[in-house]
N, C-alpha and C positions, 0 to 999 in steps of 0.2 A: 311572433313574440319570442323574445330570448328566454332560454331555459333559466329557471331560478337555480343558481349553483347549490343552494341548500337542499334542493330536491334530489340531487344526485349523490349526496353524501350517504355512504353505507357504513354500517358498523362493522369493523374488521374483527375477526377472531383474534384471540391472544397470540396464536402462532404467527399470524401475519405481522403483528406489531413486533414480536420478538425477532422475526427474520429481518424486518426492516431496520430494526435497531442495530443488528450486527452488520448488515450491509452498509448502512450509513456510517458506522464506525470504521469499517474497512476502507470506505471511500475517503474518510477524513484522514486516516493513517497514511494512505497512499499520497494524499495531497501534502501532508506534513513532511513525508519523506522527500518529496521533490522541492520542498521549501528550504531544505538545509543547504547552505552555501558557505564554503570556506575558501577564502582567497588570501594568500600571503601578500601583504602590501610591502612594496619595496623590493630591493634586489635579493637574490637568493641568500639564505642565511649562511654565515660562515663561522662566526665565533661560537663558543660553547653555549652562551646564554641564549643566543638567537636560535640555535639548533634545538635546544631543549624546549623553548617556547613553541617553535614551529611544529615539532613532532607531537607535543602535547595537544596543541589545538587541532592538528590534523586528525589525531586519534579521537579526540572529542567529537569531531564532525562525523567520522565514520561510525562511532558508537551510537550517535544519534540516529543515523541512517539505519543501522542495524536494529535499534530499538523500535523504530517505526515499522521496519520490515516485519519484525516478529509480531508486533501488535496487529498489523494488517493480516498476517498469515493466520493468527489465531481466530480472528473474526471471520475470515473467509471459510475456515474449516468448520467452525460452529454453524455458520450460515448454511453449509451443505446439509447438515442434519435437519435444520428447520425448513430448508427448501423441500426436502422429501416429505416432511409432515404437511406443509402447505399444499403441495401438489397432490397429496393423497386426499386431503380434505376438499380441494377445489380443482376440478379437472382442467379448468381454463388456464391454470398456471403450469400445467404439466410440460408444455413445450419449452417455456423459458426456464423452468426448473431443471429440465434435462440438459439444456444448453449450459446452464450454470454449473451443474454437477460435473458434466463432462469437461468443461473448461478449467475446472479447478482440480480435477482428478490427479494431475501430475504433481500437485503440491502435497498430497497425502503422504507419500513416501519420504518427503523432505522434512517432516516434522521432527523426527528423532535427530536427524543430521543437524538441523538448525538449532535445536535446543541444546545439544551436546557438542561443544566445539573442541573437546579435549583431544580428539584424534587429529583434527586439522591443526590445532595449536602445537601438538607434538611434532607434526610433520614440518610445520613452517616456523616454529619458534615464536608463535603468537604474532607473526608479522602481518601487517594489514594488506600487503600486496596480494596475497592469495584471496582474501575476501573481495577486494576491489576487482581483481581479474575475474573471479567467479560470477560477479554481478554485472560485468560488462562496463565497469567504471574506467577500466583501462584495457587496452587491446590484449588479446590472449597471448601474443608473442612479445609483449612489452616487458622489459626487464623490471620496470617499476614506474611509479608516478613521478614526473618531474617536479622539482621543488616549487616551481612557479606555476604549475598547473592547478586550476581550481578544482575543488571537490564538490560535485553536484550531481544529483541523479535526475534523469529525465524519464520519458515514457519507455525508453529502451532498457531501463534497469531490469535485470533478471531477478525476479523474486524467487528466493530459495534456489538460485542458479538454474531455474527452469522456465519460468513464464514471464514474458515481458510485462512490465507494470502497466503500460498503456492498454494492453489487451484485457488485463484483469479489471482495470478501472472501467473500461467500456462495458464489460460483462456485468459488473456490479451496478453500474448506472442504469443499464437496460432493465435489469430485474427490478430495481427500485422504481423506475418509471412505470413499469407494468403494474406493480402493486399500488402505486400512488394513483394511477389512472382509474383503477377499480374502486379504491376505498378512500381516496383523498386523504392520505395519511399526513401529508404536509400541507397545511393551509397556505393560501396565497400570501399571507403576511410573512410566513417563514421563507417562502421563495423569494419575496422581494427583499428580505433582509440579507440574502446572499448565500442561501443553502447551495452547496455544491460548487461555489466559486473558489478559486485558488487563493490561499492566504498569501500575504506578502512574504518575500524571501526571508528566511531566518539566517542571518549572517553570524557566523561563529567568529 
């Protein structure tokens, strides 16, 4: 006889729901980050009007990526605090919590650097090339991004110049799955509606 799914539902403590909320938001921010896409249609811009439009829209795309990166970073770091609380309250989550805390430790020192760009802007004249190079959007030895090259982030994107996005997303998803398996935080209906699936590309 098959198990009744209602029988395995367990009431989760508030700390678990708060942790799950931040993890889910971090996952969504990471997926939003990879959905940004900017492609200049047509030949490389030459006249002043085209150059102004091109540079404006390219900056807009990069700023969207930066916004999603900061949103993800903030959720990941708050999640670290709740991960410790949840692991303290429930020993069975200690292994995955330790893995999550260790995997995001490199981001802690990056908070002040990401929040305050004045030093980088002073050194680079607020040029986007330094940001793109630091996140792996262009090669470290590249002079800059070619006018015809698309702007898009994938799983190799370096969050805060330190951790690959794909690794962080896998870490978050694994923690969420562990919580969900224990407490059924996300009902089957939510899963069927597309929780965790990638959104369509956001074209700038």
